Each structure stands twice: as C-alpha cells, then as structure tokens.
ZAMARGU-4260 file (C-alpha; in steps of 0.2 Angstrom, whole numbers, plus 5000, padded with zeros to 4 digits):
<rodrens>
0) 5143/4843/5005 | 5146/4841/5023 | 5147/4825/5035 | 5142/4823/5053 | 5142/4807/5063
5) 5137/4801/5080 | 5140/4786/5091 | 5129/4777/5104 | 5130/4761/5113 | 5116/4747/5112
10) 5108/4747/5129 | 5094/4736/5137 | 5081/4743/5149 | 5093/4740/5164 | 5107/4750/5156
15) 5117/4735/5151 | 5129/4739/5136 | 5128/4725/5123 | 5137/4734/5109 | 5139/4751/5100
20) 5135/4759/5083 | 5141/4774/5073 | 5130/4783/5061 | 5136/4795/5048 | 5125/4808/5038
25) 5131/4816/5022 | 5121/4832/5018 | 5120/4847/5007 | 5115/4864/5014 | 5107/4874/5001
30) 5096/4890/4999 | 5086/4888/5015 | 5086/4869/5014 | 5095/4853/5019 | 5096/4838/5007
35) 5101/4821/5015 | 5113/4813/5002 | 5118/4797/5012 | 5116/4789/5029 | 5127/4774/5033
40) 5131/4765/5049 | 5143/4752/5057 | 5146/4743/5073 | 5158/4752/5084 | 5166/4736/5090
45) 5165/4717/5087 | 5153/4713/5101 | 5136/4705/5096 | 5129/4704/5079 | 5122/4702/5066
50) 5110/4716/5069 | 5098/4719/5054 | 5083/4730/5054 | 5072/4739/5041 | 5061/4754/5039
55) 5068/4764/5053 | 5061/4781/5055 | 5073/4796/5059 | 5068/4814/5063 | 5074/4830/5056
60) 5070/4846/5065 | 5073/4863/5057 | 5068/4881/5058 | 5050/4881/5053 | 5045/4863/5054
65) 5050/4844/5056 | 5052/4830/5044 | 5055/4811/5044 | 5068/4801/5035 | 5066/4782/5033
70) 5080/4770/5030 | 5080/4752/5024 | 5093/4738/5024 | 5101/4745/5040 | 5114/4734/5047
75) 5127/4735/5061 | 5134/4718/5059 | 5151/4724/5053 | 5163/4737/5059 | 5164/4742/5041
80) 5152/4755/5034 | 5136/4749/5028 | 5126/4762/5017 | 5107/4762/5021 | 5094/4764/5007
85) 5084/4781/5009 | 5066/4781/5006 | 5054/4796/5004 | 5058/4814/5005 | 5076/4819/5008
90) 5076/4838/5005 | 5068/4849/5019 | 5065/4868/5018 | 5067/4879/5033 | 5061/4896/5037
95) 5072/4909/5047 | 5089/4905/5054 | 5094/4891/5065 | 5102/4873/5064 | 5094/4857/5056
100) 5094/4843/5069 | 5095/4825/5065 | 5088/4813/5078 | 5090/4794/5079 | 5082/4784/5093
105) 5078/4766/5086 | 5073/4751/5095 | 5083/4735/5092 | 5072/4723/5083 | 5080/4707/5086
110) 5083/4708/5105 | 5068/4716/5113 | 5071/4729/5126 | 5087/4736/5118 | 5089/4752/5109
115) 5101/4763/5100 | 5099/4781/5106 | 5110/4794/5097 | 5100/4808/5103 | 5102/4824/5092
120) 5115/4827/5080 | 5117/4845/5073 | 5119/4844/5055 | 5122/4862/5052 | 5114/4878/5047
125) 5110/4880/5029 | 5113/4896/5019 | 5098/4904/5012 | 5093/4921/5004 | 5095/4936/5016
130) 5081/4948/5019 | 5082/4967/5018 | 5071/4981/5020 | 5067/4994/5006 | 5079/5008/5007
135) 5075/5025/5014 | 5081/5039/5002 | 5084/5058/5003 | 5089/5066/4986 | 5098/5082/4981
140) 5103/5089/4964 | 5116/5075/4959 | 5116/5063/4974 | 5105/5053/4985 | 5108/5047/5003
145) 5101/5030/5008 | 5099/5018/5023 | 5091/5001/5025 | 5092/4986/5037 | 5097/4967/5035
150) 5083/4958/5044 | 5089/4941/5041 | 5107/4936/5036 | 5102/4920/5028 | 5112/4909/5040
155) 5129/4916/5036 | 5138/4932/5038 | 5134/4946/5026 | 5149/4949/5015 | 5143/4964/5005
160) 5127/4975/5004 | 5122/4991/4996 | 5109/5000/4985 | 5107/4999/4966 | 5098/5013/4956
165) 5089/5010/4940 | 5079/5022/4929 | 5065/5009/4928 | 5057/4998/4941 | 5068/4988/4941
170) 5079/4988/4925 | 5097/4990/4921 | 5108/4996/4936 | 5115/5014/4932 | 5123/5018/4949
175) 5127/5009/4965 | 5132/5012/4983 | 5140/5000/4996 | 5135/4997/5014 | 5118/4999/5023
180) 5120/5018/5024 | 5129/5028/5011 | 5128/5042/4998 | 5128/5039/4979 | 5135/5054/4969
185) 5136/5058/4951 | 5117/5057/4947 | 5108/5067/4934 | 5098/5082/4940 | 5079/5082/4937
190) 5079/5063/4935 | 5068/5049/4942 | 5077/5034/4950 | 5072/5018/4958 | 5081/5011/4973
195) 5084/4993/4977 | 5093/4987/4993 | 5103/4971/4993 | 5114/4960/5004 | 5125/4945/5000
200) 5130/4931/5012 | 5143/4923/5002 | 5131/4911/4993 | 5115/4921/4990 | 5109/4938/4987
205) 5093/4945/4994 | 5084/4960/4987 | 5071/4972/4994 | 5054/4967/4988 | 5049/4986/4984
210) 5059/4999/4975 | 5055/5017/4981 | 5057/5030/4968 | 5064/5048/4970 | 5068/5062/4959
215) 5084/5072/4960 | 5082/5091/4962 | 5088/5105/4950 | 5092/5123/4949 | 5079/5136/4945
220) 5080/5144/4927 | 5092/5158/4925 | 5087/5173/4915 | 5104/5179/4908 | 5098/5195/4899
225) 5083/5204/4893 | 5083/5217/4879 | 5069/5230/4877 | 5062/5238/4862 | 5050/5252/4868
230) 5039/5262/4856 | 5027/5276/4861 | 5014/5265/4869 | 5022/5247/4870 | 5038/5237/4874
235) 5044/5221/4867 | 5055/5211/4878 | 5067/5198/4871 | 5071/5186/4886 | 5086/5174/4886
240) 5085/5160/4898 | 5095/5144/4903 | 5087/5129/4910 | 5094/5115/4921 | 5095/5097/4915
245) 5079/5089/4909 | 5069/5106/4912 | 5061/5117/4900 | 5050/5132/4899 | 5033/5130/4907
250) 5026/5148/4911 | 5031/5166/4910 | 5024/5182/4918 | 5029/5200/4916 | 5024/5212/4930
255) 5026/5231/4926 | 5022/5248/4932 | 5028/5266/4935 | 5035/5261/4952 | 5044/5246/4958
260) 5028/5240/4966 | 5023/5236/4948 | 5004/5234/4949 | 5000/5226/4931 | 5005/5210/4923
265) 5004/5200/4907 | 5009/5182/4902 | 5016/5190/4886 | 5033/5197/4882 | 5024/5212/4874
270) 5018/5225/4886 | 5005/5236/4878 | 4994/5251/4883 | 5008/5261/4890 | 5011/5280/4891
275) 5024/5288/4880 | 5039/5296/4887 | 5036/5286/4903 | 5049/5276/4913 | 5042/5258/4918
280) 5049/5246/4930 | 5047/5227/4926 | 5050/5210/4933 | 5051/5194/4922 | 5047/5177/4931
285) 5050/5161/4921 | 5044/5145/4928 | 5051/5128/4922 | 5043/5111/4920 | 5050/5106/4937
290) 5041/5121/4946 | 5056/5131/4949 | 5056/5150/4945 | 5069/5163/4940 | 5067/5182/4940
295) 5075/5197/4932 | 5071/5215/4935 | 5075/5231/4925 | 5066/5246/4918 | 5064/5255/4901
300) 5057/5272/4895 | 5044/5273/4881 | 5047/5285/4867 | 5042/5303/4868 | 5030/5311/4856
305) 5042/5326/4853 | 5041/5341/4841 | 5055/5343/4828 | 5060/5361/4823 | 5069/5365/4807
310) 5073/5379/4795 | 5070/5377/4777 | 5079/5394/4772 | 5095/5390/4781 | 5090/5397/4797
315) 5095/5391/4814 | 5092/5373/4818 | 5085/5368/4835 | 5090/5350/4839 | 5076/5338/4845
320) 5074/5319/4845 | 5065/5313/4830 | 5057/5296/4829 | 5048/5291/4813 | 5037/5276/4808
325) 5037/5269/4791 | 5021/5259/4785 | 5016/5256/4803 | 5033/5248/4809 | 5041/5252/4826
330) 5046/5270/4828 | 5065/5272/4825 | 5076/5287/4830 | 5083/5297/4816 | 5101/5297/4818
335) 5109/5315/4819 | 5092/5323/4822 | 5092/5331/4805 | 5079/5332/4791 | 5083/5337/4773
340) 5069/5348/4766 | 5067/5346/4747
</rodrens>
C-alpha cells in the first residue's frame, strides 16, 4: 500500500483563513486499478473547531474514466488523525497508462461561505498488464528469428520480455528467447511451432493474444546408393535413401533413355521393355513428405543375347559370355564361361 497526503487552509469567500486541514489517503495500486483503503483527516492547527461534516463527495480521476468516493463522520476538530468512514465503491479500474488523481473540494457545512480546497493529489500510477504485439517470425532448419513490440508497458518499466515456443496453440513451452528481437536455436527440423510474445513489468506479465505458427525447414532426401540388376529387357533398381527429421518417402520417379536426355519415365523401380545389350542412362528422383526432392544419376547395360561356342570332342574352345535362366528367373552369368557336355 502507499500513502499520499495534502494540506489546505479553510478560507472564506474573501480569502480570510480560518484554519487548516490535512487529508491522508491510503491506497493500493493493482492490475490497472486503484483501491482506496483509508481516508483520514485532522486539523492542521488549533484554530477554530469543532468542524464536523458528513456525506462529503470526493472525485477520483484516472485513465479511462472518473469515480466518486463518499466519506462519513469526517471531522477536523482535532489535531489528531480522525479516520473517515468510506461509503460505496472504493476500487476503480483504469485503461491505458497515467496517474490516478484524487480531488477534494468540500464546502464547510457549519460556517457558510467557507471551503476546504485541496485541489488535486496525485495518488500514483497503478501497475497493470503490459500489451504486446504478436511476434513476426522467420524460420530456418533448426532456428527461428522473431521480433515484436511492447505497445503498453503497464504503468511500469519492462524488466523482461521474449518469445515462448510451443508445439500446440498454446501448450507447454519447449523453447524461449529473450528480448523483443532475437533468434531461438536448437529447434527440430520439419516441425510446426507456435510463438507467443510476452513482457513483464515487475508485477504482471502480458502475452500476445494470437500465436502465429511456423514450420522449420529441412534438407532434401539423400539417395546414398543405387544398385542395378539388368536382364535382357529390364532392370531392377534398389534405391537406398536417407530422410531428414520428420520426413519420409512421398513419391519416386525414374527417368531413363539411351542418352542423357532420357525421354522415358516410370514411377516404379523396375524399368521394363528395354533392348538387350544396350546402355541406358537413368535419373532417380525421390520426393519426401515435405515436398523436397533428391536425385541420383547413373547408367547400366542390359544383358547381351550372345552365342556360345564349345567343342564336344575336345576341340578348341571359343570363349563367350554365357547367361542362363532357370525356371524363368533372372539371367545369370555362367562363371568361367565354360559348359560341360555330358
């Protein structure tokens, strides 16, 4: 609680000073509000008295409005403090920043023409919740840069501010940054976050009313290797891919042709309808669930339909590549290029 006081003489219309009085106000400044806890008064000196009056209306002006306070059993007949009874509303809520002003200007009831005029007493500026804008964000793979403004400090100096991040709108805080402009690092790639700005003025914390979301970026998928298994008229590709955090396979495409311009394509990893003994160039493109793509290029040669020469009577052997297929399986090279004739 805080206390303010003011002193004024008792004057008649001609300016003659009859006596003086002191008024003291005890109040509490809260979250955008002033609460009057006590009003008391006393005579400033021993001149005159007793001076008793009731139902005196005082005025409280504050950012966003005015209010009245009524006291009973008010007396200035002693140089000792006399506590007055408060009637009606004693808590007043303001809007915006500024001071609460208490005004006392009461006519003296027992001697017409006399008045106590204290003028206006500044009883202080309450502390209330600061106001902040929603953060503006710009994300990368593992970080986000932000900025926002404090539009109202809440009647006191801002002692701390920053941005909190959550994985929901708005749940547990998973990361934070300090200040009205900064970068938060150590985030997870390919992840949606919600951002909330805040400011603290030593008593109250104000948060942004909206929580913009953003998604950290990621790297494209990496095709680490491709192994080829060609036959006379087809080729099966075994594709090995690594993905960034929170990303998986979404689509694949194999472009192929007898030149590096390709010309044909298939979404399958099995290329069919090829010519035997022919070199084909290919390009594999893998797209992940985040819409990013990785590529890999190479070539392969289909198997040749070669003739095999042999001698069944121990004659000379002419060496040729020999491929055989058993029960319709893929053609396989006969190691050593020899056939035993029984």
